[in-house]
N, C-alpha and C positions, 0 to 999 in steps of 0.2 A: 537738349531742347528738341522738340518735335515740331515738324512743319506740317501744315494743313493748307491745301489749296481751296479757295473759295471761288467757285466758277459760276458766272452768270450765263444763262442759256435761254433760248426760246425755241419751243417745238422740237426738242431733241430727244433721242433715245439715250438713256444714261450710259449704258455699257458701250454703245457705239461711240459716244462722245468721249468717254474716258480713254478709249483705245486711240481715237484720233488726236487727242491732246497729249498722248503719251504720259498719262498720269502714272506715277509709281510711288506716290505717298498717299497719306490720308487726304480726303477731299470731301467737301460739301458742294454739291451741285444744286442750284435752285433753277428749276425749269419752268418758265412761264408758258403755259399751254392752255388747252381747253378742258382740263380735268384736274382732279386732286388725287395725289397718291404719294406713297413713300416706298422706297426700296433701298437696300443696301447690299453691297457685295465687296469682296476683297479684290484688290488690284495692286500688284507689286508688293510693296511693304506696308500698305495701309488699307483702311476700310473707306470705301466711297459711299456716301449717303446722298440720296437724290430726293429732294422735295419738289414735287410738281404742284403748281398753283395756277389759278385762273387770272389773278390779279396782275396788272401790268405796271411797268415803270422800273428802270434800272436801279434807281435809289432803293425802292422797296425790295428788289431782288437782293441787293447787296446787304441791306439791313437784315433781311431774313437769314442770309448765310451767316452774318455775324452773330445772330441770336443763337444759332445752332453750333457755332464754332467751339472746338475744345483744344486746339493745338496751342503750343507755346508761341509759335510764330505762324501768322496767317499770311498767305500770299494771294492777293486778288487776281482774278483771271477772267477771261472771256472764252466763249465757245470757239473762237477762231484762232486760238493760240495753240501752238504745238511746242511742247517743252523739250529741251535737250535732255539726254539721259542723266546728266550730272547736275540738274537744276537744284535739287535738295542740298547737295554738298556746297554749291556756291552760295546759296542763301544763308545757310548756317554758318559758313566760314566768314561771311561779311558781318554777321552779328557778333561772332566771336571776336573779330578784329576790332569792331566798334562797340565795346561793351556798354556804353551809355546810350547807344542808339535805341530809339523807340520805333522809328520808321526809316526804311531804306528804300530808295528807288533803284531799279536795275535796268539793263539794256535788253532790248529785243530787236531782232531783225524785222523791219516793217517796209511796206510799200513806200516809195519816195513821196507820194501824196500825203502820207500820214507821218512823215519823219519830222515831227515837231521838236524832238529832243534827241540827244545821245550823250551819255556821260563819258567824256573823254578824261576825266580826272575825278578823284574822290574829294568831295568837299561837303561843307555843311549847307543845308537848304535854309534859305532865309526868306523874309517877307517879299523881297523884290524878285525872287526867281522860282517861287513854288508853283506858278500857274502854268507850267509847260509840261507837266508829267501826267500821262494817262494812268488811270486806276490799275490797269493790268501790269503796270511796272512796279507796283507798290507792295512791299511786305512790311509787316508791323508785328510788334509784341502784342498779343491779344489782351494781356492784363493791362498794358499801358492804355490801350484804346478804351477799355471799360472803366478804368479809373478816371480817365479824362472825359468820359461820357460823350464821346464823339460818334456821329453816325452820318449817313448820306442824306442829302436833301431830297425831298420827295417833289420838289418844285421844278428841278432841272434834270436833264438827261433824257435818253430815249424813252418814250411812253409818258413823259411828263409834259406840263404846260409849255415850259421853255426847253429849247432843243438840246442844249448841252451845258456843261459847266459843273456837274456834280462832283467831278474829280478835284477841280481846283478848290471848290468850297470845302470839301473834306480835308484837303491838306491845309487850307487856311485855318480850319477849326483845330487841327492838330497843332499848328504853331501857336495859336492863341491860347491853347491849353498848356503850353510850355513843353510839348514833347520835343525831343531831340531828333532831328531828321538829317539824313546824309544821303549822298549819292554813291553808287558802286559802279565800277566799270565792267563788272561781270555780265556776260550775256547768257540769258536763261533760255531763250527759245526764239521762235519766229512767228510772226503773224501771217496767217493764210489770207491773202487779200480777197475782199468781197466788197460789194457796193455797200455804202453806209445806209443804215436803216433810218437815219434822221436827217441827213444832209440833203437838201433839195436845191442847192445852189446858193450864190450870194445874192439873195433876194431881200426884199424889205424885212420880212420876218427874221431873217438871219441877223440883221443889224439891230433891230429892236430887241431881240432876245439877248444879243451880246451886251447891249446897253443895260438891261435889267441885271444881268450877271455882274457887270462892272460896278453897279451900285452896291451890290452885296459884297463884292471883293474889296473895293477900294474906297467906298464911302465918299467923302468930300473930294477925293482925288480922282473920282470916276471919269469926269470930263477930260482931264489931263491925260489919263491912261487911254482913253478912247482915241484921242488924237494921235498918241504914240502908236497905238495899234493900227490905225488906218494908214498912217504914213509909212509904217514898216511893211504893210502888206497891200498897198494900193495897186500895184501892178497886177497882182493876182486876183484881188477881191473887188476892185472898183472898175471893171471893164464895162459893166452895164449900168451900174449906179455910181455916179461921180462921188468923189470924196466929200464934197460939201453936203450932198444929200444924205450920204451914208452917216455923216456926223450928226445931222439933224435927226435921223432915225435912232441913232444910239442915244442922243439926248432924250428922245421920246421914251426910250426904254428906261433910261436912268430915272426920269420922272415917274414912270410906271412903278419902278421898283420902290421908290419912296412911299408909295401909297399901299404897299403890301404889308 
């Protein structure tokens, strides 16, 4: 099996980025900037291809990378990830161990404000726990993704109408398509901390957007999962907007989602 990294970037120089990410395998970089261009070069054991484009949106970025992907296993990534030297070995070993796996999520060292998950054990990912994994933690068999016809939403994520959630929707679609998903305890690299490009605080838009997302994720159970979400995070998220108002905003988002 051959591994290929699919990296999302904004306004980056491809060779500088490949070096800062410590890429030593084949890779596709999609760089959203103010020009159109293509370049390729060798880095480590593989060819790095960079597609620069003016269009915006993280979902569009990742779908473009998938379109040009050729590896047996693809590992999604972001421009602020720095891989450890042995990341390829760890990813391939995990798929060799779990031969029926179509998708595997891995560990990364991240800033404590971004630590929404950490795999302490190897287990199967199911409908009730898929919503906590960021895209940059995900590796998948390319053939499985194409057979299942799954892709990233253009409605959610940085640069889209709704602020985030494209990663959860992608994993949901993988599960709905019957793909086998597992966690791995292997640590592949670290995230270089930077300010979020989309997060503007726990304001009204945050809760409305989350409500829209929950409609698509949970359907008839969206209100129940909204309450669960708010009570689990109220100390952190409801300092300026009380829980009752936050819930009303999420319900507004759920109703908006039904109309889309």
